[in-house]
A tleap script that builds the chain and sets N, CA, C and O, in Angstrom:
source leaprc.protein.ff14SB
mol = sequence {
  NMET ASN ARG LYS TRP HIE VAL VAL VAL ALA
  LEU SER ALA PHE LEU GLY PHE ALA ALA SER
  SER SER GLN GLY PRO GLU VAL ASN GLN VAL
  MET ARG GLU LYS LEU ASN HIE ALA GLN LYS
  ILE LEU GLU ALA VAL VAL THR SER ASP TRP
  VAL SER LEU GLU THR HIE SER ARG GLU LEU
  GLU GLN LEU THR ASN ASP PRO ARG TRP MET
  VAL LEU LYS TYR PRO GLU TYR ALA ARG HIE
  SER SER ALA PHE VAL ARG ALA VAL GLN ASP
  LEU HIE ARG ALA ALA ALA GLN ARG ASP LEU
  GLU LYS THR PRO GLN ALA TYR ILE ALA VAL
  THR LEU ARG CYS VAL ASP CYS HIE ARG TYR
  LEU ALA ARG LEU ARG ILE ALA CLYS
}
set mol.1.N position { 20.902 5.331 -0.064 }
set mol.1.CA position { 19.655 5.254 0.688 }
set mol.1.C position { 18.696 6.357 0.252 }
set mol.1.O position { 17.491 6.135 0.139 }
set mol.2.N position { 19.244 7.548 0.008 }
set mol.2.CA position { 18.424 8.674 -0.411 }
set mol.2.C position { 17.724 8.373 -1.734 }
set mol.2.O position { 16.568 8.748 -1.931 }
set mol.3.N position { 18.424 7.700 -2.631 }
set mol.3.CA position { 17.851 7.339 -3.931 }
set mol.3.C position { 16.659 6.406 -3.753 }
set mol.3.O position { 15.663 6.526 -4.467 }
set mol.4.N position { 16.756 5.473 -2.802 }
set mol.4.CA position { 15.651 4.553 -2.550 }
set mol.4.C position { 14.380 5.311 -2.189 }
set mol.4.O position { 13.291 4.974 -2.653 }
set mol.5.N position { 14.530 6.333 -1.361 }
set mol.5.CA position { 13.349 7.089 -0.942 }
set mol.5.C position { 12.739 7.852 -2.103 }
set mol.5.O position { 11.520 8.013 -2.166 }
set mol.6.N position { 13.573 8.328 -3.027 }
set mol.6.CA position { 13.032 9.001 -4.214 }
set mol.6.C position { 12.216 8.022 -5.047 }
set mol.6.O position { 11.168 8.383 -5.583 }
set mol.7.N position { 12.689 6.795 -5.156 }
set mol.7.CA position { 11.956 5.768 -5.885 }
set mol.7.C position { 10.633 5.467 -5.192 }
set mol.7.O position { 9.601 5.341 -5.850 }
set mol.8.N position { 10.661 5.355 -3.893 }
set mol.8.CA position { 9.445 5.056 -3.132 }
set mol.8.C position { 8.423 6.191 -3.301 }
set mol.8.O position { 7.235 5.931 -3.492 }
set mol.9.N position { 8.874 7.421 -3.232 }
set mol.9.CA position { 7.966 8.561 -3.406 }
set mol.9.C position { 7.375 8.552 -4.813 }
set mol.9.O position { 6.183 8.802 -4.992 }
set mol.10.N position { 8.205 8.266 -5.802 }
set mol.10.CA position { 7.718 8.200 -7.181 }
set mol.10.C position { 6.681 7.088 -7.333 }
set mol.10.O position { 5.668 7.269 -8.009 }
set mol.11.N position { 6.933 5.943 -6.706 }
set mol.11.CA position { 5.971 4.841 -6.765 }
set mol.11.C position { 4.660 5.227 -6.085 }
set mol.11.O position { 3.583 4.870 -6.562 }
set mol.12.N position { 4.747 5.941 -4.994 }
set mol.12.CA position { 3.531 6.391 -4.306 }
set mol.12.C position { 2.706 7.303 -5.204 }
set mol.12.O position { 1.482 7.188 -5.261 }
set mol.13.N position { 3.375 8.201 -5.899 }
set mol.13.CA position { 2.681 9.093 -6.820 }
set mol.13.C position { 2.031 8.292 -7.945 }
set mol.13.O position { 0.899 8.568 -8.343 }
set mol.14.N position { 2.761 7.294 -8.455 }
set mol.14.CA position { 2.233 6.434 -9.498 }
set mol.14.C position { 0.975 5.721 -9.014 }
set mol.14.O position { -0.014 5.639 -9.743 }
set mol.15.N position { 1.009 5.214 -7.803 }
set mol.15.CA position { -0.131 4.494 -7.269 }
set mol.15.C position { -1.355 5.393 -7.182 }
set mol.15.O position { -2.471 4.952 -7.456 }
set mol.16.N position { -1.156 6.626 -6.811 }
set mol.16.CA position { -2.264 7.565 -6.749 }
set mol.16.C position { -2.863 7.809 -8.118 }
set mol.16.O position { -4.083 7.903 -8.258 }
set mol.17.N position { -2.014 7.913 -9.131 }
set mol.17.CA position { -2.482 8.110 -10.496 }
set mol.17.C position { -3.189 6.863 -10.996 }
set mol.17.O position { -4.271 6.944 -11.576 }
set mol.18.N position { -2.571 5.704 -10.768 }
set mol.18.CA position { -3.137 4.449 -11.246 }
set mol.18.C position { -4.484 4.170 -10.602 }
set mol.18.O position { -5.371 3.600 -11.237 }
set mol.19.N position { -4.643 4.563 -9.362 }
set mol.19.CA position { -5.901 4.301 -8.661 }
set mol.19.C position { -7.048 5.101 -9.238 }
set mol.19.O position { -8.202 4.689 -9.119 }
set mol.20.N position { -6.767 6.224 -9.854 }
set mol.20.CA position { -7.837 7.099 -10.305 }
set mol.20.C position { -8.345 6.766 -11.696 }
set mol.20.O position { -9.403 7.256 -12.091 }
set mol.21.N position { -7.619 5.942 -12.458 }
set mol.21.CA position { -8.002 5.719 -13.841 }
set mol.21.C position { -8.992 4.566 -13.983 }
set mol.21.O position { -8.752 3.467 -13.483 }
set mol.22.N position { -10.085 4.820 -14.655 }
set mol.22.CA position { -11.099 3.847 -15.067 }
set mol.22.C position { -11.612 2.943 -13.952 }
set mol.22.O position { -11.773 1.741 -14.163 }
set mol.23.N position { -11.868 3.487 -12.792 }
set mol.23.CA position { -12.469 2.725 -11.714 }
set mol.23.C position { -13.667 3.504 -11.205 }
set mol.23.O position { -13.768 4.715 -11.399 }
set mol.24.N position { -14.564 2.799 -10.559 }
set mol.24.CA position { -15.745 3.449 -10.014 }
set mol.24.C position { -15.400 4.348 -8.841 }
set mol.24.O position { -14.300 4.264 -8.295 }
set mol.25.N position { -16.341 5.215 -8.447 }
set mol.25.CA position { -16.077 6.157 -7.358 }
set mol.25.C position { -15.748 5.488 -6.024 }
set mol.25.O position { -14.932 6.014 -5.268 }
set mol.26.N position { -16.358 4.349 -5.716 }
set mol.26.CA position { -16.062 3.679 -4.451 }
set mol.26.C position { -14.633 3.150 -4.435 }
set mol.26.O position { -13.931 3.265 -3.431 }
set mol.27.N position { -14.212 2.576 -5.547 }
set mol.27.CA position { -12.844 2.058 -5.653 }
set mol.27.C position { -11.854 3.215 -5.595 }
set mol.27.O position { -10.830 3.134 -4.917 }
set mol.28.N position { -12.167 4.291 -6.311 }
set mol.28.CA position { -11.288 5.468 -6.266 }
set mol.28.C position { -11.122 5.963 -4.837 }
set mol.28.O position { -10.019 6.319 -4.423 }
set mol.29.N position { -12.216 5.987 -4.085 }
set mol.29.CA position { -12.162 6.484 -2.710 }
set mol.29.C position { -11.294 5.597 -1.831 }
set mol.29.O position { -10.469 6.104 -1.071 }
set mol.30.N position { -11.464 4.283 -1.921 }
set mol.30.CA position { -10.677 3.384 -1.078 }
set mol.30.C position { -9.201 3.435 -1.481 }
set mol.30.O position { -8.327 3.330 -0.621 }
set mol.31.N position { -8.914 3.593 -2.770 }
set mol.31.CA position { -7.519 3.697 -3.214 }
set mol.31.C position { -6.902 5.029 -2.758 }
set mol.31.O position { -5.715 5.086 -2.437 }
set mol.32.N position { -7.694 6.073 -2.731 }
set mol.32.CA position { -7.218 7.366 -2.209 }
set mol.32.C position { -6.900 7.244 -0.716 }
set mol.32.O position { -5.895 7.776 -0.244 }
set mol.33.N position { -7.750 6.553 0.008 }
set mol.33.CA position { -7.498 6.331 1.431 }
set mol.33.C position { -6.215 5.523 1.620 }
set mol.33.O position { -5.409 5.817 2.504 }
set mol.34.N position { -6.036 4.505 0.782 }
set mol.34.CA position { -4.815 3.690 0.845 }
set mol.34.C position { -3.596 4.562 0.570 }
set mol.34.O position { -2.598 4.474 1.286 }
set mol.35.N position { -3.664 5.387 -0.440 }
set mol.35.CA position { -2.548 6.267 -0.777 }
set mol.35.C position { -2.265 7.248 0.353 }
set mol.35.O position { -1.104 7.504 0.671 }
set mol.36.N position { -3.301 7.794 0.957 }
set mol.36.CA position { -3.117 8.725 2.071 }
set mol.36.C position { -2.377 8.051 3.228 }
set mol.36.O position { -1.449 8.623 3.800 }
set mol.37.N position { -2.795 6.839 3.562 }
set mol.37.CA position { -2.116 6.106 4.640 }
set mol.37.C position { -0.673 5.791 4.243 }
set mol.37.O position { 0.239 5.909 5.061 }
set mol.38.N position { -0.471 5.394 2.999 }
set mol.38.CA position { 0.885 5.064 2.534 }
set mol.38.C position { 1.796 6.289 2.618 }
set mol.38.O position { 2.959 6.174 3.006 }
set mol.39.N position { 1.275 7.450 2.259 }
set mol.39.CA position { 2.078 8.672 2.353 }
set mol.39.C position { 2.395 9.012 3.811 }
set mol.39.O position { 3.515 9.408 4.135 }
set mol.40.N position { 1.413 8.857 4.674 }
set mol.40.CA position { 1.639 9.121 6.105 }
set mol.40.C position { 2.647 8.119 6.675 }
set mol.40.O position { 3.471 8.471 7.519 }
set mol.41.N position { 2.575 6.885 6.213 }
set mol.41.CA position { 3.524 5.871 6.665 }
set mol.41.C position { 4.931 6.231 6.210 }
set mol.41.O position { 5.876 6.123 6.991 }
set mol.42.N position { 5.085 6.654 4.967 }
set mol.42.CA position { 6.404 7.060 4.484 }
set mol.42.C position { 6.957 8.192 5.344 }
set mol.42.O position { 8.121 8.161 5.744 }
set mol.43.N position { 6.139 9.169 5.622 }
set mol.43.CA position { 6.571 10.281 6.470 }
set mol.43.C position { 7.005 9.769 7.848 }
set mol.43.O position { 8.024 10.203 8.385 }
set mol.44.N position { 6.228 8.850 8.408 }
set mol.44.CA position { 6.550 8.309 9.722 }
set mol.44.C position { 7.827 7.479 9.697 }
set mol.44.O position { 8.609 7.520 10.646 }
set mol.45.N position { 8.048 6.725 8.620 }
set mol.45.CA position { 9.271 5.932 8.497 }
set mol.45.C position { 10.485 6.846 8.455 }
set mol.45.O position { 11.474 6.614 9.150 }
set mol.46.N position { 10.403 7.880 7.638 }
set mol.46.CA position { 11.538 8.792 7.470 }
set mol.46.C position { 11.850 9.554 8.753 }
set mol.46.O position { 13.014 9.835 9.040 }
set mol.47.N position { 10.828 9.887 9.521 }
set mol.47.CA position { 11.025 10.684 10.736 }
set mol.47.C position { 11.067 9.839 12.010 }
set mol.47.O position { 11.207 10.372 13.111 }
set mol.48.N position { 10.945 8.520 11.853 }
set mol.48.CA position { 10.897 7.602 13.005 }
set mol.48.C position { 9.781 7.973 13.981 }
set mol.48.O position { 9.958 7.911 15.198 }
set mol.49.N position { 8.645 8.355 13.438 }
set mol.49.CA position { 7.462 8.659 14.242 }
set mol.49.C position { 6.702 7.346 14.440 }
set mol.49.O position { 5.797 7.012 13.675 }
set mol.50.N position { 7.086 6.619 15.473 }
set mol.50.CA position { 6.582 5.274 15.684 }
set mol.50.C position { 5.088 5.240 15.950 }
set mol.50.O position { 4.406 4.316 15.507 }
set mol.51.N position { 4.572 6.218 16.657 }
set mol.51.CA position { 3.136 6.240 16.961 }
set mol.51.C position { 2.332 6.387 15.677 }
set mol.51.O position { 1.370 5.651 15.453 }
set mol.52.N position { 2.724 7.332 14.838 }
set mol.52.CA position { 2.031 7.539 13.566 }
set mol.52.C position { 2.181 6.315 12.658 }
set mol.52.O position { 1.241 5.918 11.969 }
set mol.53.N position { 3.352 5.741 12.670 }
set mol.53.CA position { 3.606 4.559 11.851 }
set mol.53.C position { 2.701 3.404 12.260 }
set mol.53.O position { 2.108 2.741 11.408 }
set mol.54.N position { 2.596 3.166 13.552 }
set mol.54.CA position { 1.712 2.096 14.025 }
set mol.54.C position { 0.250 2.414 13.707 }
set mol.54.O position { -0.505 1.540 13.282 }
set mol.55.N position { -0.136 3.661 13.914 }
set mol.55.CA position { -1.520 4.063 13.662 }
set mol.55.C position { -1.893 3.867 12.198 }
set mol.55.O position { -2.908 3.240 11.895 }
set mol.56.N position { -1.086 4.393 11.296 }
set mol.56.CA position { -1.439 4.332 9.872 }
set mol.56.C position { -1.269 2.938 9.290 }
set mol.56.O position { -2.011 2.563 8.383 }
set mol.57.N position { -0.322 2.169 9.781 }
set mol.57.CA position { -0.212 0.794 9.281 }
set mol.57.C position { -1.416 -0.022 9.743 }
set mol.57.O position { -1.922 -0.857 8.994 }
set mol.58.N position { -1.877 0.213 10.968 }
set mol.58.CA position { -3.069 -0.477 11.474 }
set mol.58.C position { -4.306 -0.043 10.668 }
set mol.58.O position { -5.133 -0.879 10.303 }
set mol.59.N position { -4.428 1.248 10.395 }
set mol.59.CA position { -5.578 1.737 9.624 }
set mol.59.C position { -5.538 1.218 8.185 }
set mol.59.O position { -6.577 0.922 7.595 }
set mol.60.N position { -4.338 1.111 7.631 }
set mol.60.CA position { -4.203 0.565 6.283 }
set mol.60.C position { -4.638 -0.901 6.270 }
set mol.60.O position { -5.320 -1.342 5.345 }
set mol.61.N position { -4.249 -1.636 7.279 }
set mol.61.CA position { -4.676 -3.042 7.357 }
set mol.61.C position { -6.199 -3.132 7.511 }
set mol.61.O position { -6.831 -3.986 6.889 }
set mol.62.N position { -6.780 -2.275 8.321 }
set mol.62.CA position { -8.233 -2.278 8.500 }
set mol.62.C position { -8.957 -1.936 7.202 }
set mol.62.O position { -10.049 -2.438 6.940 }
set mol.63.N position { -8.346 -1.086 6.401 }
set mol.63.CA position { -8.939 -0.697 5.122 }
set mol.63.C position { -9.113 -1.911 4.206 }
set mol.63.O position { -10.033 -1.948 3.389 }
set mol.64.N position { -8.237 -2.893 4.342 }
set mol.64.CA position { -8.340 -4.085 3.496 }
set mol.64.C position { -9.550 -4.940 3.862 }
set mol.64.O position { -9.910 -5.845 3.110 }
set mol.65.N position { -10.183 -4.670 5.001 }
set mol.65.CA position { -11.408 -5.382 5.381 }
set mol.65.C position { -12.668 -4.685 4.887 }
set mol.65.O position { -13.773 -5.213 5.015 }
set mol.66.N position { -12.495 -3.500 4.324 }
set mol.66.CA position { -13.613 -2.732 3.789 }
set mol.66.C position { -14.164 -3.458 2.550 }
set mol.66.O position { -13.381 -3.899 1.707 }
set mol.67.N position { -15.482 -3.591 2.423 }
set mol.67.CA position { -16.054 -4.270 1.242 }
set mol.67.C position { -15.624 -3.643 -0.080 }
set mol.67.O position { -15.576 -4.333 -1.099 }
set mol.68.N position { -15.314 -2.358 -0.084 }
set mol.68.CA position { -14.865 -1.705 -1.324 }
set mol.68.C position { -13.512 -2.236 -1.772 }
set mol.68.O position { -13.148 -2.124 -2.943 }
set mol.69.N position { -12.760 -2.822 -0.821 }
set mol.69.CA position { -11.412 -3.309 -1.127 }
set mol.69.C position { -11.456 -4.461 -2.135 }
set mol.69.O position { -10.634 -4.527 -3.049 }
set mol.70.N position { -12.408 -5.353 -1.961 }
set mol.70.CA position { -12.483 -6.530 -2.827 }
set mol.70.C position { -13.232 -6.198 -4.112 }
set mol.70.O position { -14.376 -6.603 -4.319 }
set mol.71.N position { -12.550 -5.454 -4.956 }
set mol.71.CA position { -13.119 -4.965 -6.207 }
set mol.71.C position { -13.451 -6.122 -7.142 }
set mol.71.O position { -14.537 -6.182 -7.718 }
set mol.72.N position { -12.519 -7.018 -7.278 }
set mol.72.CA position { -12.661 -8.116 -8.221 }
set mol.72.C position { -12.796 -9.433 -7.471 }
set mol.72.O position { -12.295 -9.579 -6.356 }
set mol.73.N position { -13.451 -10.356 -8.069 }
set mol.73.CA position { -13.657 -11.675 -7.460 }
set mol.73.C position { -12.803 -12.730 -8.168 }
set mol.73.O position { -13.238 -13.866 -8.353 }
set mol.74.N position { -11.596 -12.349 -8.557 }
set mol.74.CA position { -10.689 -13.266 -9.228 }
set mol.74.C position { -9.665 -13.807 -8.239 }
set mol.74.O position { -9.219 -13.082 -7.349 }
set mol.75.N position { -9.290 -15.069 -8.386 }
set mol.75.CA position { -8.280 -15.642 -7.485 }
set mol.75.C position { -6.953 -14.867 -7.511 }
set mol.75.O position { -6.301 -14.720 -6.478 }
set mol.76.N position { -6.564 -14.381 -8.671 }
set mol.76.CA position { -5.297 -13.643 -8.781 }
set mol.76.C position { -5.364 -12.336 -7.984 }
set mol.76.O position { -4.393 -11.958 -7.329 }
set mol.77.N position { -6.505 -11.648 -8.039 }
set mol.77.CA position { -6.668 -10.427 -7.253 }
set mol.77.C position { -6.614 -10.743 -5.762 }
set mol.77.O position { -5.992 -10.018 -4.985 }
set mol.78.N position { -7.270 -11.833 -5.372 }
set mol.78.CA position { -7.246 -12.243 -3.967 }
set mol.78.C position { -5.817 -12.549 -3.526 }
set mol.78.O position { -5.440 -12.237 -2.397 }
set mol.79.N position { -5.020 -13.158 -4.404 }
set mol.79.CA position { -3.627 -13.457 -4.084 }
set mol.79.C position { -2.839 -12.169 -3.874 }
set mol.79.O position { -2.068 -12.056 -2.921 }
set mol.80.N position { -3.030 -11.197 -4.765 }
set mol.80.CA position { -2.350 -9.910 -4.614 }
set mol.80.C position { -2.783 -9.204 -3.332 }
set mol.80.O position { -1.959 -8.636 -2.616 }
set mol.81.N position { -4.068 -9.246 -3.056 }
set mol.81.CA position { -4.586 -8.600 -1.849 }
set mol.81.C position { -4.006 -9.252 -0.594 }
set mol.81.O position { -3.628 -8.558 0.350 }
set mol.82.N position { -3.935 -10.569 -0.585 }
set mol.82.CA position { -3.363 -11.281 0.570 }
set mol.82.C position { -1.893 -10.937 0.762 }
set mol.82.O position { -1.437 -10.758 1.891 }
set mol.83.N position { -1.152 -10.843 -0.334 }
set mol.83.CA position { 0.272 -10.477 -0.254 }
set mol.83.C position { 0.420 -9.063 0.315 }
set mol.83.O position { 1.326 -8.800 1.106 }
set mol.84.N position { -0.466 -8.165 -0.089 }
set mol.84.CA position { -0.445 -6.799 0.419 }
set mol.84.C position { -0.723 -6.788 1.925 }
set mol.84.O position { -0.024 -6.120 2.686 }
set mol.85.N position { -1.730 -7.519 2.339 }
set mol.85.CA position { -2.083 -7.567 3.763 }
set mol.85.C position { -0.920 -8.114 4.584 }
set mol.85.O position { -0.602 -7.573 5.643 }
set mol.86.N position { -0.286 -9.178 4.105 }
set mol.86.CA position { 0.868 -9.731 4.836 }
set mol.86.C position { 1.991 -8.704 4.936 }
set mol.86.O position { 2.638 -8.591 5.977 }
set mol.87.N position { 2.227 -7.954 3.858 }
set mol.87.CA position { 3.272 -6.930 3.879 }
set mol.87.C position { 2.937 -5.827 4.877 }
set mol.87.O position { 3.821 -5.340 5.581 }
set mol.88.N position { 1.665 -5.430 4.943 }
set mol.88.CA position { 1.240 -4.406 5.908 }
set mol.88.C position { 1.393 -4.937 7.333 }
set mol.88.O position { 1.816 -4.203 8.226 }
set mol.89.N position { 1.056 -6.192 7.545 }
set mol.89.CA position { 1.222 -6.783 8.870 }
set mol.89.C position { 2.701 -6.828 9.275 }
set mol.89.O position { 3.040 -6.569 10.430 }
set mol.90.N position { 3.573 -7.154 8.325 }
set mol.90.CA position { 5.017 -7.135 8.599 }
set mol.90.C position { 5.474 -5.727 8.968 }
set mol.90.O position { 6.286 -5.544 9.876 }
set mol.91.N position { 4.945 -4.739 8.257 }
set mol.91.CA position { 5.283 -3.346 8.554 }
set mol.91.C position { 4.826 -2.972 9.957 }
set mol.91.O position { 5.568 -2.344 10.712 }
set mol.92.N position { 3.609 -3.357 10.302 }
set mol.92.CA position { 3.086 -3.028 11.631 }
set mol.92.C position { 3.926 -3.677 12.721 }
set mol.92.O position { 4.215 -3.049 13.740 }
set mol.93.N position { 4.325 -4.946 12.512 }
set mol.93.CA position { 5.186 -5.624 13.490 }
set mol.93.C position { 6.533 -4.913 13.631 }
set mol.93.O position { 7.017 -4.716 14.745 }
set mol.94.N position { 7.139 -4.529 12.502 }
set mol.94.CA position { 8.430 -3.825 12.547 }
set mol.94.C position { 8.282 -2.496 13.281 }
set mol.94.O position { 9.164 -2.100 14.043 }
set mol.95.N position { 7.164 -1.809 13.049 }
set mol.95.CA position { 6.925 -0.536 13.738 }
set mol.95.C position { 6.743 -0.755 15.234 }
set mol.95.O position { 7.280 -0.001 16.045 }
set mol.96.N position { 5.985 -1.787 15.597 }
set mol.96.CA position { 5.754 -2.072 17.017 }
set mol.96.C position { 7.061 -2.411 17.732 }
set mol.96.O position { 7.220 -2.126 18.919 }
set mol.97.N position { 7.995 -3.022 16.998 }
set mol.97.CA position { 9.294 -3.383 17.575 }
set mol.97.C position { 10.300 -2.228 17.498 }
set mol.97.O position { 11.422 -2.334 17.992 }
set mol.98.N position { 9.879 -1.127 16.872 }
set mol.98.CA position { 10.758 0.043 16.704 }
set mol.98.C position { 12.062 -0.349 15.988 }
set mol.98.O position { 13.146 0.111 16.345 }
set mol.99.N position { 11.926 -1.196 14.987 }
set mol.99.CA position { 13.083 -1.722 14.272 }
set mol.99.C position { 13.460 -0.786 13.124 }
set mol.99.O position { 12.758 -0.707 12.116 }
set mol.100.N position { 14.575 -0.080 13.295 }
set mol.100.CA position { 15.020 0.913 12.315 }
set mol.100.C position { 15.467 0.306 10.984 }
set mol.100.O position { 15.522 1.009 9.975 }
set mol.101.N position { 15.781 -0.974 10.970 }
set mol.101.CA position { 16.208 -1.622 9.727 }
set mol.101.C position { 15.044 -2.300 9.015 }
set mol.101.O position { 14.905 -2.178 7.798 }
set mol.102.N position { 14.216 -3.007 9.757 }
set mol.102.CA position { 13.108 -3.738 9.136 }
set mol.102.C position { 11.983 -2.816 8.680 }
set mol.102.O position { 11.302 -3.113 7.699 }
set mol.103.N position { 11.783 -1.715 9.370 }
set mol.103.CA position { 10.655 -0.837 9.053 }
set mol.103.C position { 10.733 -0.277 7.628 }
set mol.103.O position { 9.753 -0.394 6.893 }
set mol.104.N position { 11.853 0.328 7.201 }
set mol.104.CA position { 11.879 0.821 5.825 }
set mol.104.C position { 11.779 -0.314 4.801 }
set mol.104.O position { 11.170 -0.139 3.746 }
set mol.105.N position { 12.363 -1.456 5.098 }
set mol.105.CA position { 12.271 -2.597 4.190 }
set mol.105.C position { 10.822 -3.070 4.072 }
set mol.105.O position { 10.357 -3.410 2.984 }
set mol.106.N position { 10.128 -3.087 5.183 }
set mol.106.CA position { 8.725 -3.500 5.183 }
set mol.106.C position { 7.871 -2.500 4.405 }
set mol.106.O position { 6.944 -2.891 3.695 }
set mol.107.N position { 8.186 -1.200 4.540 }
set mol.107.CA position { 7.435 -0.193 3.788 }
set mol.107.C position { 7.642 -0.386 2.283 }
set mol.107.O position { 6.696 -0.293 1.501 }
set mol.108.N position { 8.862 -0.649 1.897 }
set mol.108.CA position { 9.149 -0.875 0.475 }
set mol.108.C position { 8.403 -2.111 -0.011 }
set mol.108.O position { 7.889 -2.121 -1.129 }
set mol.109.N position { 8.337 -3.152 0.812 }
set mol.109.CA position { 7.590 -4.357 0.443 }
set mol.109.C position { 6.109 -4.041 0.239 }
set mol.109.O position { 5.491 -4.551 -0.695 }
set mol.110.N position { 5.537 -3.207 1.103 }
set mol.110.CA position { 4.135 -2.795 0.949 }
set mol.110.C position { 3.963 -2.079 -0.393 }
set mol.110.O position { 3.027 -2.363 -1.140 }
set mol.111.N position { 4.860 -1.163 -0.686 }
set mol.111.CA position { 4.783 -0.410 -1.931 }
set mol.111.C position { 4.887 -1.326 -3.143 }
set mol.111.O position { 4.148 -1.165 -4.115 }
set mol.112.N position { 5.792 -2.275 -3.087 }
set mol.112.CA position { 5.951 -3.211 -4.200 }
set mol.112.C position { 4.709 -4.073 -4.383 }
set mol.112.O position { 4.338 -4.392 -5.512 }
set mol.113.N position { 4.062 -4.452 -3.283 }
set mol.113.CA position { 2.822 -5.227 -3.406 }
set mol.113.C position { 1.745 -4.382 -4.092 }
set mol.113.O position { 0.954 -4.912 -4.872 }
set mol.114.N position { 1.705 -3.086 -3.813 }
set mol.114.CA position { 0.763 -2.184 -4.495 }
set mol.114.C position { 1.035 -2.169 -5.989 }
set mol.114.O position { 0.125 -2.322 -6.804 }
set mol.115.N position { 2.290 -1.984 -6.332 }
set mol.115.CA position { 2.669 -1.902 -7.738 }
set mol.115.C position { 2.332 -3.211 -8.457 }
set mol.115.O position { 1.803 -3.188 -9.569 }
set mol.116.N position { 2.632 -4.340 -7.834 }
set mol.116.CA position { 2.317 -5.635 -8.444 }
set mol.116.C position { 0.831 -5.750 -8.753 }
set mol.116.O position { 0.446 -6.180 -9.840 }
set mol.117.N position { 0.006 -5.367 -7.799 }
set mol.117.CA position { -1.441 -5.469 -7.992 }
set mol.117.C position { -1.925 -4.497 -9.065 }
set mol.117.O position { -2.756 -4.856 -9.899 }
set mol.118.N position { -1.412 -3.278 -9.048 }
set mol.118.CA position { -1.834 -2.300 -10.042 }
set mol.118.C position { -1.416 -2.736 -11.448 }
set mol.118.O position { -2.147 -2.499 -12.410 }
set mol.119.N position { -0.259 -3.363 -11.574 }
set mol.119.CA position { 0.152 -3.917 -12.878 }
set mol.119.C position { -0.817 -5.009 -13.312 }
set mol.119.O position { -1.236 -5.058 -14.469 }
set mol.120.N position { -1.168 -5.879 -12.376 }
set mol.120.CA position { -2.123 -6.946 -12.667 }
set mol.120.C position { -3.447 -6.353 -13.147 }
set mol.120.O position { -3.997 -6.794 -14.156 }
set mol.121.N position { -3.952 -5.360 -12.431 }
set mol.121.CA position { -5.218 -4.741 -12.804 }
set mol.121.C position { -5.123 -4.059 -14.169 }
set mol.121.O position { -6.072 -4.107 -14.951 }
set mol.122.N position { -3.994 -3.430 -14.459 }
set mol.122.CA position { -3.804 -2.781 -15.762 }
set mol.122.C position { -3.835 -3.835 -16.871 }
set mol.122.O position { -4.476 -3.636 -17.903 }
set mol.123.N position { -3.144 -4.953 -16.655 }
set mol.123.CA position { -3.167 -6.032 -17.671 }
set mol.123.C position { -4.569 -6.581 -17.847 }
set mol.123.O position { -4.974 -6.901 -18.964 }
set mol.124.N position { -5.311 -6.694 -16.761 }
set mol.124.CA position { -6.676 -7.196 -16.819 }
set mol.124.C position { -7.551 -6.252 -17.640 }
set mol.124.O position { -8.349 -6.698 -18.464 }
set mol.125.N position { -7.399 -4.947 -17.414 }
set mol.125.CA position { -8.180 -3.955 -18.180 }
set mol.125.C position { -7.810 -4.003 -19.657 }
set mol.125.O position { -8.688 -3.889 -20.513 }
set mol.126.N position { -6.539 -4.167 -19.969 }
set mol.126.CA position { -6.103 -4.232 -21.355 }
set mol.126.C position { -6.677 -5.480 -22.024 }
set mol.126.O position { -7.114 -5.434 -23.174 }
set mol.127.N position { -6.671 -6.584 -21.297 }
set mol.127.CA position { -7.181 -7.845 -21.846 }
set mol.127.C position { -8.679 -7.752 -22.149 }
set mol.127.O position { -9.164 -8.358 -23.105 }
set mol.128.N position { -9.395 -7.000 -21.339 }
set mol.128.CA position { -10.846 -6.848 -21.560 }
set mol.128.C position { -11.074 -5.969 -22.752 }
set mol.128.O position { -12.221 -5.708 -23.116 }
savepdb mol mol.pdb
quit
């Protein structure tokens, strides 16, 4: 279990790095906000701080409604964004239920959705 958390932390760091490369300042800002919430969520998951977990998962979901979130107007990006939102909603539900098993799994799912999208965006930049 400890190894899983090291992987999650490493992925979070990667996401922060990936968000900063070759994007405009508005996109960088929204990705920084996403990373900040993701880090706070990880801390809350590890410490079972349910209030913080619910707060930051809700704020992360609200961030996806920000106009800066929809960087690209491609169907594939929209698919990745929708998958991310569903994962965040699952995390929020697990937190609201105080589910010690589903909550870390839901957090990992959120992280994986981030990585999937960032890989997609990297391939898109390479293709251009």
